[in-house]
N, C-alpha and C positions, 0 to 999 in steps of 0.2 A: 534542547532546541534553543535557538537564539531568541533573546527577548525582543529584539527589534527586527522588524520585517525589512530585509535589505533589498527587496524588489523595488526598483526605482519608479517604474511607470507601467501604465497599460497603453498599448498602442493599437490603432485601428486605421488602416488605409483604405478600407472598403466602405463607401457611404452607406450601403445597406446594413452594415453591422454597427453603425455609429450609436444607435440607441442602446444596443446590447452592451457596447463598451462603456457607455456612460453609466449604465446601471451597475455593471461590474465594478467600475472604479469607485462608485459610491459605497457599494457593499463591502469592499475590501479596504476602503480608506486610502486609496492610491491615486496619484495624479494621472490624468489622461492627457497625453501629448503625442504629436506626430513623430517627432524624432526621438528614438529611444536612447537611454543611457543605462549602463550596467545591466542587471537582470531585468527582463521585462516580459510581461504577458502580452502576446499578440492575439487579437480577436479577429477571426476571419470566418468566412462562410463555412469552411470545412472544420471549424472547431477552434479550441484554444491551444496555444503552444507556448512553451517557456523558452526564452533565448537569452544569450549573453551578448550584448552589443560590443563588448570588448573582444569577443572571440567568435565572430560571425561564421567562421569556417566550420565550426563544430555542429552547426545546425541546431534545430529546436527539438524539444521533447514534448510529446503529446500522448494522450492515452487513447489507444485504438484497440478495441476488442473485436472489431469486425474484420479487419484485414491484417496483413503483415504477420509478425512473429506470433501474436496471440492466436490468430486463426490457424497457423501452422501447428502450434503446440496443441490446440484443441483437437485437431484432426490426427496428428501423428506423434503427439508427445508421450504416449505410453499409458494414458488413462490412469487407472488406480495403481499402476505400478510405479508412478512417479514418486520421488522421495517425499515430497510434501504430503501427498495423499497417504502414503504409508505412515508418515509421522503422526498425522492427526487421527489415524485409525480407520481409514476407508478399507474395508475388506468384505467380501461377500456382499450381503445386503446392508451392512453397517454404513450409514452416512450421517455422522454426527452434526449437530448444530455447532458451528465454529464462530468464535469471536476473533477476528483479526484486529488486534489492538494497535498495530503499527502498519496501516494499510498501504501507505506509499502510493505506487501506481496501480495497485490492485491486481497485480499479476497472479500471485499465489491464490488470492481470494477467488479470482475468475476460474482458475483451474479447479478449485474445490467445488465451486458452484456448478461448473460444467459436469462434474461427476455426480451431482444431485444433492450436495450439502446446502443447507441454508446458512448463509454467511452474513454476519454483521461486521461492518468495517468501521474502524475508528481512525481518523487522521486528524491530528491536532494542528498541523501547519496549514493555515488558511489557503495559501496559494496552491499547495499540493492537493488539498481537498477540492479546490475549485477545478483543477485539471481532471481529477478523478471523477467528479460529478459530471463534468462535460462529456467525458468518455462514456459514462453510464447512460447519459441522456441520448447520445448518438446511437448507442447500441440498442436502446429501446426503440428508437425511431426506425432502425434498420429492419426490425421485425424478424420473423423466422426463429431459427434455433438460438441465435445470439440473444434475441430479446427474451426468450424463455429462460436462458441462463441468468441474465442480469436481474430478472424478476426475483431470483433467489438471493440477491445481494442488496443489503440495506446500508447506506452510508450515513455515518454520524460525524460531524466536525466538532471536535472537542478534545479535551485532555483525557487520555485513557485512564490515568490513575484516578482522577476525580469521578469519571463516569463509572468505573468499576466499583469504587468505594460506595457510590450512591446507586448501585444497580437495583432496578425494580423488576419484579417478575421472576420467571424461571431462569436460573443461571445457565450460561452456555455449557455444553458438555466439554468442549475443548477451546482453549485460548491459544492462539498462535501469535508469537512475538518474533519480530525481525528488526531489532533495534539497530540504528546506525552505529557502526563500529569505529572507534577512534583509530584511523589509519596512521601508520608510521612510515610508509614508503610510497613514493609517487606511483609506482607501478600498480598499486592497488586501486588507484583512481582512474582507471582506463575508461570506464563507461561514461559517456557524456552526461547521463542523468545524474551520476554521482558527483560530477564536477559542478553541476548546476544546483543540486539539492543540498550539498554540504553547507553552503552559506545559509541556506534556509533552515535546515533541520538541525544543524549542529551535530553533536555526537551522542545525543540521548544519554546524558550523564545520569539521568534518573532511572535508567534501565533496571538497576537492582530493585528499586522501589516498585517499579512496574511488575517485575517478576513476583515480588512478595504479594502484591495486590491480586495478581492473576491466580496465584496458588490458593488464595483465600476464596475466590469466586468460582473457579472452574469446578464442575461436578465430577469430571473424569480424568482429564489430563491437561497439562500445559506443555507446549512445544516451543522451543527457542531455536531459531535459526542463527548459526554462527559461522564465521570463516572456519575452515576445516581445522586449522592449527591454533585457533584462538582458545584462550582459557575459558573455563565454564563461567557463565554469568554470575557475578557476586560470589564466585568460588563455591557455588552450591552444586554438588554432584548430582547428576540426573539418575533416574532409574535405569535408563538405557539410552543409546544414541544410534543414529544412522549417519554414516559418513559417505560423501561423494568425493569427486575430484577436487572441488574447491570449497564446498560448504558441508556443514554438519548440522543435524537436528538433535538437540538434547531433549529428551522426553522425560517429563516429571509425571509419573503415573500416580493417580489417586484411587481410581477403581476401574475395573474392566469395562470396556465398551462392548455391549452385546446388541444383537439384532433386535429391534423392537417387536 
């Protein structure tokens, strides 16, 4: 992760959201101004979004668990047959407590929560964590099934290695890791959220240390999401792996997950 937060400003063009924008600017230590430059967080009535003033054509990124792709995946994504669900051990009545130590936009965590897992999310980049918290808040306010799902999701903003090393209480059964991968070709940075998040989150150079910490804490397994052809994290061979068209889950088994 980059040491310096490169987001330049917070913007707000809606008077009704001015107080919220001022509070957010103070919390993140970012300036609030009307005309954005560089990366900026936009505060609006429909939630927060991250934009690049230098590339306005690419649009913004926001967390939305209620509509769009997340709603479609919840309804038609394949349930417990999805690769992330199989990787963490969802089968039959088994629904492990999962620690998602690299939460990002919370997509995988939402899938697991929608299947009945209790999920603790850790995101250390404050701007990304703020986007995720905003999406969770709006999902709670939406009510219904989505609110029930996010009630199983608990977000913590902080450094995962420090939090894992100082973990209090019962350890998670499964720890899920999806570290940013050092990309070497431009075609791999197609998604706009990757283009926006890369300057924020960097390449997670401490991912090997995170894996080591996770293996010390998890009671049953650690799963690491990787590009399909990427080398194993820290050169550490997994117990097993699941591969899809573009990604792979390396599974580090500790002991078997059984139905409670």
